C-alpha positions as CSV (number, residue, x, y, z in Angstrom):
1,M,-1.3,6.5,-6.3
2,C,0.2,9.1,-8.6
3,G,3.9,9.5,-8.7
4,I,6.0,12.7,-8.7
5,V,9.6,13.2,-9.6
6,G,11.7,16.3,-10.2
7,V,15.3,16.9,-11.2
8,L,17.7,19.8,-11.1
9,G,20.6,17.9,-12.6
10,N,23.9,18.1,-14.5
11,H,22.7,15.8,-17.3
12,E,19.7,15.7,-19.7
13,A,16.6,15.4,-17.4
14,A,14.2,13.6,-19.7
15,P,15.7,10.1,-19.6
16,I,16.4,10.5,-15.8
17,L,12.7,11.5,-15.3
18,V,11.4,8.6,-17.3
19,E,13.6,6.1,-15.5
20,A,12.5,7.5,-12.1
21,L,8.8,7.3,-13.2
22,K,9.4,3.6,-14.1
23,R,10.3,3.0,-10.4
24,L,6.9,4.6,-9.5
25,E,4.8,2.4,-11.8
26,Y,4.0,0.2,-8.8
27,R,1.9,3.0,-7.4
28,G,-0.7,2.6,-10.2
29,Y,-1.3,5.0,-13.1
30,D,-3.1,5.5,-16.4
31,S,-1.1,8.3,-18.0
32,A,2.3,10.0,-17.7
33,G,4.2,13.0,-18.7
34,I,7.3,15.2,-18.1
35,A,8.1,18.9,-18.5
36,T,11.6,20.4,-18.9
37,I,13.2,23.8,-19.3
38,N,15.7,24.3,-22.1
39,N,17.4,27.7,-22.6
40,G,14.7,29.2,-20.4
41,T,11.8,27.7,-22.4
42,L,9.2,25.4,-20.7
43,D,7.9,22.5,-22.7
44,R,6.2,19.2,-21.9
45,R,5.3,15.7,-23.3
46,R,2.4,13.6,-22.2
47,A,0.9,10.2,-23.1
48,V,-2.0,8.0,-22.0
49,G,-1.3,4.4,-20.9
50,K,2.0,2.8,-20.0
51,L,5.2,4.6,-19.8
52,V,6.5,3.0,-22.9
53,N,4.0,5.3,-24.8
54,L,5.7,8.3,-23.3
55,S,9.1,6.9,-24.1
56,D,8.1,6.3,-27.7
57,L,6.8,9.9,-27.9
58,L,10.1,11.3,-26.6
59,V,12.0,9.3,-29.2
60,H,10.1,11.1,-32.0
61,D,9.6,14.4,-30.2
62,P,12.4,14.8,-27.6
63,L,12.6,17.2,-24.7
64,L,16.0,18.9,-23.9
65,G,17.0,20.5,-20.7
66,K,18.6,19.6,-17.4
67,S,15.7,20.7,-15.2
68,G,12.4,18.9,-15.2
69,I,9.4,17.4,-13.4
70,G,7.5,14.2,-14.2
71,H,4.3,12.5,-13.1
72,T,2.4,9.2,-13.4
73,R,-1.4,9.9,-13.0
74,W,-4.1,7.8,-11.4
75,A,-7.3,9.5,-12.6
76,T,-9.5,11.2,-10.1
77,H,-11.0,14.3,-11.7
78,G,-11.4,13.6,-15.4
79,A,-10.9,10.5,-17.5
80,P,-7.4,9.4,-18.6
81,S,-6.5,11.5,-21.6
82,V,-3.6,13.6,-22.9
83,D,-5.3,16.8,-21.9
84,N,-5.9,15.6,-18.3
85,A,-2.4,14.1,-18.0
86,H,0.2,15.9,-15.9
87,P,2.3,18.1,-15.9
88,H,-0.4,20.8,-16.3
89,Q,0.9,24.0,-17.7
90,A,-0.5,27.5,-17.5
91,G,1.8,30.0,-19.3
92,P,5.1,30.1,-17.4
93,V,4.3,27.5,-14.8
94,A,4.0,23.7,-14.9
95,V,2.7,21.6,-12.0
96,V,2.5,18.0,-11.0
97,H,0.2,16.9,-8.2
98,N,-0.7,14.0,-6.1
99,G,-3.8,14.3,-4.0
100,I,-7.2,16.1,-4.3
101,I,-7.9,19.8,-4.1
102,E,-11.3,19.8,-2.4
103,N,-12.2,23.4,-3.1
104,F,-11.1,23.4,-6.7
105,R,-14.7,24.1,-8.0
106,D,-14.8,27.3,-6.0
107,L,-11.4,28.3,-7.3
108,R,-12.3,27.4,-10.8
109,S,-15.4,29.6,-10.6
110,E,-13.3,32.5,-9.3
111,L,-10.9,32.1,-12.2
112,A,-13.7,31.7,-14.8
113,E,-15.2,35.0,-13.6
114,A,-11.8,36.6,-14.3
115,G,-12.0,35.3,-17.8
116,I,-9.5,32.6,-17.4
117,R,-10.2,29.5,-19.7
118,F,-9.8,25.9,-18.7
119,V,-8.5,23.1,-20.9
120,T,-8.9,20.1,-18.6
121,E,-11.3,18.5,-16.2
122,T,-8.8,18.2,-13.4
123,D,-8.5,19.9,-10.1
124,T,-4.7,20.3,-10.7
125,E,-5.1,22.7,-13.6
126,T,-6.6,25.1,-11.0
127,V,-3.3,25.2,-9.2
128,A,-1.4,26.0,-12.3
129,L,-3.8,28.7,-13.4
130,M,-4.0,30.3,-10.0
131,T,-0.2,30.5,-9.8
132,Q,-0.1,32.0,-13.3
133,R,-2.6,34.6,-12.3
134,Y,-0.5,35.7,-9.3
135,M,2.6,35.8,-11.4
136,S,0.8,38.0,-13.9
137,E,0.0,40.4,-11.0
138,G,3.7,40.8,-10.4
139,L,4.5,38.2,-7.8
140,A,7.8,36.2,-8.1
141,P,7.4,32.5,-9.0
142,V,7.9,31.2,-5.4
143,D,5.7,33.9,-3.9
144,A,3.0,33.1,-6.4
145,A,3.2,29.4,-5.6
146,R,3.0,30.1,-1.9
147,K,0.0,32.4,-2.3
148,T,-1.7,29.6,-4.3
149,L,-0.9,27.1,-1.5
150,S,-2.7,29.4,1.0
151,R,-5.9,29.0,-1.1
152,L,-5.9,25.3,-1.4
153,E,-8.0,22.9,0.7
154,G,-7.5,19.1,0.7
155,A,-4.5,16.9,0.3
156,F,-1.6,17.4,-2.0
157,A,2.0,16.9,-2.9
158,L,3.0,19.5,-5.5
159,A,6.1,20.3,-7.6
160,F,6.3,23.5,-9.7
161,L,8.6,24.3,-12.6
162,F,8.9,27.9,-13.9
163,E,9.8,29.2,-17.3
164,G,13.1,31.0,-17.3
165,E,14.1,29.4,-13.9
166,E,16.5,26.6,-14.7
167,D,17.7,26.3,-11.1
168,L,14.4,26.2,-9.3
169,I,11.8,23.7,-8.3
170,F,9.2,24.6,-5.7
171,A,7.6,21.7,-3.8
172,A,5.0,21.4,-1.0
173,R,3.1,18.7,0.8
174,K,-0.1,18.5,2.8
175,G,-1.5,15.0,3.4
176,S,0.5,13.3,0.6
177,P,4.2,12.3,1.0
178,L,7.1,14.0,-0.7
179,A,10.9,13.5,-0.3
180,I,13.9,15.6,-1.3
181,G,17.0,14.0,-2.7
182,H,20.5,15.5,-2.3
183,G,23.2,15.1,-4.9
184,E,26.6,16.6,-5.8
185,G,25.5,19.9,-7.3
186,E,22.1,18.4,-8.0
187,M,18.8,18.2,-6.2
188,F,15.8,15.9,-6.7
189,V,12.2,15.5,-5.5
190,G,10.1,12.4,-5.5
191,S,7.0,10.8,-4.0
192,D,9.2,8.3,-2.2
193,A,12.7,7.1,-1.8
194,I,12.3,4.4,-4.5
195,A,11.9,7.1,-7.2
196,L,15.2,8.7,-6.1
197,A,17.2,5.6,-5.3
198,Q,19.2,5.6,-8.6
199,M,20.1,9.2,-8.2
200,T,20.9,9.5,-4.5
201,D,20.7,7.8,-1.1
202,Q,20.6,11.1,0.8
203,I,16.9,11.9,1.5
204,T,15.0,14.6,3.5
205,Y,11.3,13.9,4.1
206,L,9.1,16.9,4.1
207,E,6.8,17.1,7.1
208,E,3.1,17.9,7.0
209,G,2.5,21.5,5.8
210,D,6.1,21.9,4.6
211,S,7.2,23.7,1.4
212,A,10.6,23.7,-0.1
213,V,12.6,25.8,-2.6
214,L,15.1,23.6,-4.4
215,A,18.2,24.8,-6.3
216,R,21.2,22.7,-7.3
217,N,23.3,23.8,-4.4
218,S,20.7,24.8,-1.8
219,L,17.5,23.8,-0.1
220,E,15.2,25.9,1.9
221,I,12.3,24.3,3.8
222,R,9.6,26.2,5.6
223,N,6.9,24.8,7.8
224,E,3.2,25.6,7.6
225,A,3.7,28.8,9.6
226,G,6.2,30.0,7.1
227,E,9.2,29.6,9.4
228,I,12.5,28.1,8.3
229,A,12.5,24.4,9.3
230,N,15.5,22.2,9.7
231,R,14.6,18.7,8.5
232,E,16.9,15.7,9.0
233,K,18.9,14.4,6.1
234,R,18.9,10.6,6.1
235,Q,20.9,8.0,4.3
236,I,18.5,5.5,2.8
237,H,19.8,2.0,2.0
238,M,17.7,0.9,-1.0
239,D,18.7,-2.6,-2.2
240,Q,18.6,-2.5,-6.0
241,A,17.7,-6.2,-6.0
242,Q,14.4,-5.4,-4.2
243,I,13.3,-3.3,-7.2
244,D,14.2,-6.0,-9.8
245,K,12.2,-9.0,-10.7
246,G,15.1,-11.3,-9.9
247,G,14.4,-13.7,-12.7
248,H,10.7,-14.0,-12.1
249,K,8.1,-13.1,-14.7
250,H,6.3,-10.6,-12.4
251,F,7.1,-8.7,-9.2
252,M,4.2,-10.5,-7.5
253,A,5.8,-13.9,-8.2
254,K,9.1,-12.7,-6.8
255,E,7.4,-11.3,-3.7
256,I,5.4,-14.4,-3.0
257,A,8.7,-16.4,-3.2
258,E,10.4,-14.0,-0.8
259,Q,8.0,-14.7,2.0
260,P,10.0,-17.4,3.9
261,T,13.0,-15.1,4.0
262,V,11.3,-11.9,5.1
263,I,9.1,-13.6,7.6
264,G,12.2,-15.2,9.1
265,E,13.8,-11.8,9.4
266,A,10.7,-10.3,11.0
267,V,10.6,-13.1,13.6
268,R,14.3,-12.7,14.5
269,H,13.8,-8.9,14.8
270,Y,11.2,-9.3,17.5
271,L,12.7,-12.2,19.5
272,S,14.6,-11.8,22.7
273,N,18.2,-12.9,22.8
274,D,17.3,-16.4,24.2
275,G,14.4,-16.7,21.6
276,K,11.9,-17.4,24.3
277,S,10.0,-14.1,24.5
278,V,9.0,-11.1,22.4
279,A,11.2,-8.0,22.6
280,L,9.7,-4.8,21.1
281,P,12.3,-2.4,19.8
282,G,12.1,1.2,21.1
283,A,9.5,2.2,23.7
284,D,8.0,-0.8,25.3
285,I,4.3,-1.4,26.0
286,D,2.8,-3.1,29.0
287,F,-0.5,-4.6,27.9
288,A,-1.4,-5.2,31.6
289,G,-2.5,-1.6,31.6
290,I,-4.6,-1.8,28.5
291,D,-8.3,-2.7,28.7
292,R,-9.2,-2.4,25.0
293,L,-7.6,-2.5,21.6
294,V,-8.8,-0.5,18.6
295,M,-7.4,-1.7,15.2
296,V,-7.8,0.4,12.1
297,A,-6.6,-0.3,8.5
298,C,-7.8,-0.5,4.8
299,G,-7.8,-3.3,2.3
300,T,-5.5,-6.2,2.8
301,A,-4.2,-4.6,6.0
302,Y,-7.7,-4.6,7.4
303,Y,-7.9,-8.4,6.9
304,A,-4.6,-8.6,8.8
305,C,-6.4,-6.8,11.6
306,M,-9.3,-9.2,11.4
307,T,-6.9,-12.1,11.8
308,A,-5.1,-10.4,14.7
309,K,-8.5,-9.9,16.5
310,Y,-8.7,-13.6,16.9
311,W,-5.2,-13.8,18.3
312,F,-5.5,-10.9,20.7
313,E,-8.9,-12.1,22.0
314,Q,-8.1,-15.8,22.2
315,L,-4.5,-15.6,23.4
316,A,-4.4,-12.4,25.4
317,R,-8.1,-12.1,26.3
318,I,-8.2,-8.5,25.4
319,P,-11.3,-7.0,23.7
320,V,-10.7,-5.8,20.2
321,E,-12.6,-3.5,17.9
322,I,-11.6,-3.4,14.3
323,D,-12.7,-0.9,11.7
324,I,-12.1,0.2,8.1
325,A,-10.2,3.5,8.4
326,S,-12.6,5.5,6.1
327,E,-15.5,4.5,8.3
328,F,-13.8,4.9,11.6
329,R,-12.9,8.5,11.2
330,Y,-16.4,9.6,10.3
331,R,-18.1,7.5,13.0
332,E,-16.1,9.5,15.5
333,P,-16.3,6.6,18.0
334,P,-15.6,7.2,21.7
335,I,-12.1,6.2,22.9
336,P,-12.3,5.1,26.5
337,V,-9.3,5.4,28.8
338,R,-6.8,2.5,28.8
339,T,-7.3,2.0,25.1
340,L,-4.4,1.2,22.7
341,A,-5.0,2.3,19.1
342,L,-3.2,0.2,16.5
343,F,-2.9,1.2,12.8
344,V,-1.7,-1.1,10.0
345,S,-0.5,0.2,6.7
346,Q,2.1,-1.1,4.2
347,S,3.1,2.3,2.9
348,G,2.5,4.2,6.1
349,E,0.9,6.9,4.0
350,T,-2.6,5.6,3.6
351,A,-4.7,8.7,3.8
352,D,-7.7,7.4,5.7
353,T,-5.6,5.4,8.1
354,L,-3.5,8.5,8.8
355,A,-6.6,10.6,9.4
356,A,-7.9,7.9,11.8
357,L,-4.6,8.0,13.7
358,R,-4.9,11.7,14.1
359,Y,-8.4,11.4,15.4
360,C,-7.1,9.1,18.1
361,E,-4.3,11.5,19.1
362,G,-4.9,12.7,22.6
363,K,-7.7,10.1,23.2
364,A,-5.9,6.7,23.1
365,D,-3.4,5.9,25.8
366,K,-0.9,4.7,23.2
367,I,-0.8,4.8,19.4
368,V,1.1,2.0,17.7
369,S,1.6,1.4,14.0
370,V,2.6,-1.6,12.0
371,V,4.2,-0.4,8.8
372,N,6.7,-1.3,6.1
373,V,8.2,2.2,5.7
374,P,9.7,3.4,9.0
375,E,10.1,7.0,7.7
376,S,6.4,7.2,6.7
377,S,3.9,9.7,8.2
378,I,2.0,7.1,10.1
379,A,5.3,5.8,11.7
380,R,6.5,9.2,12.6
381,E,3.2,10.2,14.2
382,S,2.9,7.0,16.3
383,D,4.2,6.5,19.9
384,L,5.7,3.2,18.7
385,A,6.2,2.1,15.1
386,L,6.8,-1.6,14.5
387,P,8.4,-2.3,11.1
388,I,7.3,-5.4,9.3
389,L,10.6,-5.7,7.4
390,A,9.1,-7.0,4.2
391,G,11.4,-4.9,2.0
392,T,10.2,-3.0,-1.0
393,E,6.9,-4.4,-2.4
394,I,6.3,-3.4,-6.0
395,G,3.3,-5.5,-7.0
396,V,0.1,-3.7,-6.4
397,A,-1.6,-6.7,-4.8
398,S,0.0,-7.1,-1.4
399,T,1.7,-10.5,-0.6
400,K,4.8,-10.5,1.5
401,A,3.7,-7.3,3.3
402,F,0.5,-9.0,4.3
403,T,2.2,-12.1,5.8
404,C,4.8,-9.9,7.5
405,Q,2.0,-7.8,9.0
406,L,0.4,-11.1,10.3
407,T,3.8,-12.2,11.7
408,V,4.4,-8.9,13.6
409,L,0.8,-8.8,14.8
410,L,1.0,-12.4,16.1
411,M,4.2,-11.5,18.0
412,L,2.5,-8.5,19.5
413,A,-0.5,-10.6,20.6
414,L,2.0,-13.0,22.3
415,K,3.5,-10.1,24.1
416,A,0.1,-9.0,25.2
417,A,-0.7,-12.6,26.4
418,S,2.5,-12.6,28.4
419,D,2.0,-9.2,29.9
420,R,-1.6,-10.1,31.0
421,G,-0.6,-13.5,32.4
422,E,-2.9,-15.3,29.9
423,M,0.0,-17.5,28.7
424,S,2.9,-18.9,30.7
425,E,6.5,-18.4,29.8
426,G,6.7,-22.0,28.7
427,E,3.6,-21.6,26.4
428,I,5.0,-18.4,24.9
429,A,8.4,-20.0,24.3
430,A,6.7,-23.0,22.7
431,T,4.6,-20.9,20.3
432,L,7.7,-18.8,19.4
433,G,9.6,-22.0,18.7
434,E,6.8,-23.0,16.3
435,L,7.0,-19.6,14.7
436,Q,10.7,-20.0,14.1
437,T,10.0,-23.1,12.0
438,L,7.5,-21.3,9.9
439,P,9.9,-20.2,7.1
440,G,10.7,-23.9,6.4
441,I,6.9,-24.7,6.3
442,L,6.3,-21.8,3.9
443,N,9.0,-23.2,1.6
444,A,7.2,-26.5,1.6
445,A,3.9,-24.8,0.8
446,L,5.6,-22.9,-2.2
447,E,6.5,-26.4,-3.5
448,R,2.7,-26.9,-4.1
449,E,2.8,-24.2,-6.7
450,G,2.3,-26.8,-9.5
451,A,-0.9,-28.1,-8.0
452,L,-2.2,-24.5,-7.4
453,R,-1.4,-23.6,-11.0
454,A,-3.5,-26.5,-12.3
455,S,-6.4,-25.5,-10.0
456,A,-6.1,-21.8,-11.1
457,R,-6.5,-22.8,-14.8
458,K,-9.9,-24.3,-13.8
459,L,-10.8,-21.2,-11.8
460,A,-9.9,-18.9,-14.8
461,E,-12.9,-20.2,-16.7
462,A,-15.4,-19.0,-14.0
463,R,-17.2,-15.7,-13.8
464,D,-18.0,-15.9,-10.1
465,I,-16.2,-17.6,-7.3
466,L,-17.0,-18.0,-3.6
467,F,-14.4,-18.4,-0.7
468,L,-15.4,-20.0,2.6
469,G,-13.5,-20.2,5.9
470,R,-14.2,-20.5,9.6
471,G,-12.4,-18.9,12.6
472,L,-8.9,-17.8,11.6
473,M,-9.6,-19.0,8.1
474,Y,-12.5,-16.5,7.6
475,P,-10.2,-13.4,7.2
476,L,-8.0,-15.5,4.9
477,A,-11.0,-16.4,2.8
478,L,-11.7,-12.6,2.5
479,E,-8.1,-12.0,1.5
480,G,-8.2,-14.8,-1.1
481,A,-11.3,-13.3,-2.7
482,L,-9.8,-9.9,-2.7
483,K,-6.5,-11.1,-4.3
484,L,-8.4,-12.9,-7.0
485,K,-10.7,-10.1,-8.0
486,E,-7.8,-7.5,-7.8
487,I,-5.6,-9.1,-10.4
488,S,-7.8,-11.6,-12.4
489,Y,-11.0,-9.4,-12.5
490,I,-13.2,-12.4,-11.7
491,H,-16.0,-11.5,-9.3
492,A,-15.2,-13.2,-6.0
493,E,-16.8,-13.0,-2.6
494,A,-15.9,-14.5,0.8
495,Y,-18.1,-15.6,3.7
496,A,-17.8,-17.2,7.0
497,S,-18.7,-20.8,6.4
498,G,-21.5,-20.7,8.9
499,E,-23.1,-17.8,7.0
500,L,-23.6,-20.0,3.9
501,K,-27.2,-20.9,4.7
502,H,-28.0,-17.3,5.5
503,G,-28.1,-16.2,1.9
504,P,-25.0,-17.1,-0.2
505,I,-26.1,-20.7,-0.8
506,A,-28.6,-19.3,-3.2
507,L,-25.7,-18.6,-5.6
508,I,-24.5,-22.2,-5.7
509,D,-24.7,-24.1,-8.9
510,K,-22.3,-26.0,-11.2
511,H,-20.9,-22.8,-12.6
512,V,-19.7,-21.2,-9.3
513,P,-16.6,-22.8,-7.8
514,V,-16.3,-22.6,-4.0
515,V,-12.8,-22.4,-2.5
516,V,-12.8,-23.7,1.0
517,M,-9.8,-22.9,3.3
518,A,-9.9,-25.5,6.1
519,P,-6.9,-27.0,7.9
520,K,-7.7,-29.9,10.2
521,D,-8.5,-27.9,13.3
522,G,-11.2,-27.7,15.9
523,L,-13.7,-26.2,13.3
524,F,-12.9,-28.6,10.5
525,D,-15.9,-30.9,10.9
526,K,-18.3,-28.0,10.8
527,T,-16.6,-26.7,7.6
528,V,-17.0,-30.2,6.0
529,S,-20.7,-30.0,6.7
530,N,-20.8,-26.7,4.8
531,M,-18.9,-28.3,1.9
532,Q,-21.5,-31.1,1.8
533,E,-24.2,-28.5,1.5
534,V,-22.4,-27.0,-1.5
535,M,-21.8,-30.3,-3.2
536,A,-25.5,-31.4,-2.7
537,R,-26.4,-28.5,-4.9
538,N,-24.0,-29.3,-7.7
539,G,-21.4,-26.9,-6.4
540,K,-17.7,-27.4,-7.2
541,V,-15.5,-27.4,-4.1
542,L,-11.8,-26.6,-4.2
543,L,-10.5,-27.7,-0.8
544,I,-7.3,-26.3,0.6
545,T,-6.3,-28.3,3.6
546,D,-3.6,-30.4,5.2
547,S,-3.0,-34.2,4.7
548,D,-5.3,-35.1,7.6
549,G,-8.0,-32.8,6.3
550,A,-7.7,-34.3,2.8
551,S,-8.0,-37.8,4.1
552,E,-11.1,-37.0,6.1
553,G,-12.9,-34.4,4.1
554,A,-11.9,-34.5,0.4
555,Q,-14.3,-37.2,-0.7
556,G,-16.4,-35.9,-3.7
557,V,-14.7,-32.5,-4.0
558,W,-13.9,-31.0,-7.4
559,D,-10.2,-30.4,-6.5
560,V,-8.0,-30.5,-3.5
561,V,-4.6,-28.9,-2.6
562,T,-2.7,-30.3,0.3
563,L,-0.5,-28.1,2.5
564,P,1.9,-29.0,5.3
565,A,0.4,-29.4,8.8
566,V,1.0,-26.4,11.0
567,D,0.1,-25.2,14.5
568,D,-3.4,-23.8,14.4
569,V,-2.3,-20.3,15.5
570,L,0.1,-20.1,12.6
571,A,-2.3,-21.3,9.9
572,P,-3.4,-17.9,8.6
573,I,0.2,-17.1,7.6
574,L,0.6,-20.4,5.9
575,Y,-2.7,-20.3,4.1
576,A,-2.0,-16.9,2.7
577,I,0.4,-18.7,0.3
578,P,-2.2,-20.7,-1.7
579,A,-4.6,-17.7,-1.7
580,Q,-1.9,-15.6,-3.4
581,L,-0.7,-18.3,-5.8
582,L,-4.3,-19.1,-6.9
583,A,-4.9,-15.5,-7.7
584,Y,-1.6,-15.1,-9.4
585,H,-1.9,-18.1,-11.7
586,T,-5.5,-17.4,-12.4
587,A,-4.5,-13.9,-13.6
588,V,-1.7,-15.3,-15.6
589,A,-4.1,-17.8,-17.3
590,K,-6.4,-14.9,-18.1
591,G,-3.6,-12.7,-19.4
592,T,-4.3,-9.8,-17.1
593,D,-1.7,-7.3,-15.9
594,V,-0.6,-9.0,-12.7
595,D,1.7,-6.3,-11.2
596,Q,-0.4,-3.3,-12.3
597,P,-4.1,-4.3,-12.4
598,R,-6.5,-1.8,-13.8
599,N,-7.9,1.0,-11.7
600,L,-5.8,0.1,-8.7
601,A,-3.0,2.0,-6.9
602,K,-0.4,0.6,-4.5
603,S,-0.4,3.5,-2.1
604,V,-3.8,5.2,-1.6
605,T,-2.9,8.7,-0.5
606,V,-6.2,10.4,-1.2
607,E,-9.7,9.7,0.1
């Protein structure tokens, strides 16, 4: 959500800024812009829509200068427009901003009373105007920016550029991530390491409340109290191949295809040397001392938690409460002793999830996170951070991150089952043995892509689609519906199959396809009964099952896709594949933007 980049370089900044912004497209945006300083003069260019529109504008109206800031905006305050696009400029200062300034209306009123005029509908313009005001009162640029920061409430990552200051960028973060990149006689700032990967692999992450003064040959970081802070410089190994499509038409297609590989790596990472038990890296956890598990996440990560609830309760016999992060933090639930709080986030920067984690600090016995970015805020603030090892995920609709989350959560559930004596060493070893065969099974499932593509073409003609599943397939039905509506814009809902008669069956007719996810497990017969109820009302059923399920339950269905058989406990990871491919090929058939669907952002760093 919104991307920031800044350059104090030795070469023309505009093409470097645009290239870096391209690497931030995955975050979601609806406008973009850059500002540079040339011979002391501050100037900017902005455009609505895709970055190619900004690139075209720069061809006809170029910006010179070796110092600059850039931004991709995901609209919050004010519709997408050139006026509302970043950078915002007020006289000698330009600002780019990720986050929300919660008290901007009060600040805006104060500025209006002073006779200061507004041009945009955004909260960010207030930051630029406030800084300009303090500079007009005689404060130096950095002092004016710091005084502005002291007035702001809410979440923000900010980068300031000042007229006449070709060797200065001021940056600050509170609630939204920001990274500093180190070069040879150059300095960079970006929302994440991906934005900076082509320029440097030496990264310093700002901590909560930090501000930074960047020059080409120096960096000064101060903490929220204004004290000089020494932050670690890290070498980041960013595989360029992870940020390319690798011959695929879309990043999403590439990331779906990568799942056997990354899941195999995740499994190996958490296996003991003999492959018969789970070994957690870093500080270990003994689940024998835990009475209750609280799991918190948003979006697809929340469905990973829903799946894991079945695993923890059935395998380890530990009670689990799951909640959406934005609801959890405002419910202010009691956290009893001997509670482990578990937070799941792909980016590790999800604003609501991070706030929920901070609520649990000092209350829960242990705070554990499952993240894809080990340097993220959620990871750093956890007692134990478990990486999912999915690699960079560019597509907005999560695919490989979801299945890697499931994989790590399953291994954590097996660890809990072992610690609590609910599964024997032999049972744990057997399940882990099945898990090690999963990459091959996933490859076999990917070979069903042709059948799923044909089914998707039929679904693309629908306006409404229902997904059904029981037990471990219920969260997968929810995830399938979410994926479909995210990228194809078809209205889709999911229900536990047993809930069909409690309302949703009223929606069934020949125009509403029903996707049923049902391996031949202990609940299969009940699911078939629900399918019969759908077909008796002229409903069209797309059954996703295994060969035994197809033989027994596919009579009369509209369409069937057959997957390899798999151990029941692993079925959610396998059945994520057809859910993703159905959504992907439906979106392709409809011609929507698969990797950057409208209105969505990859990393939600504001409430």
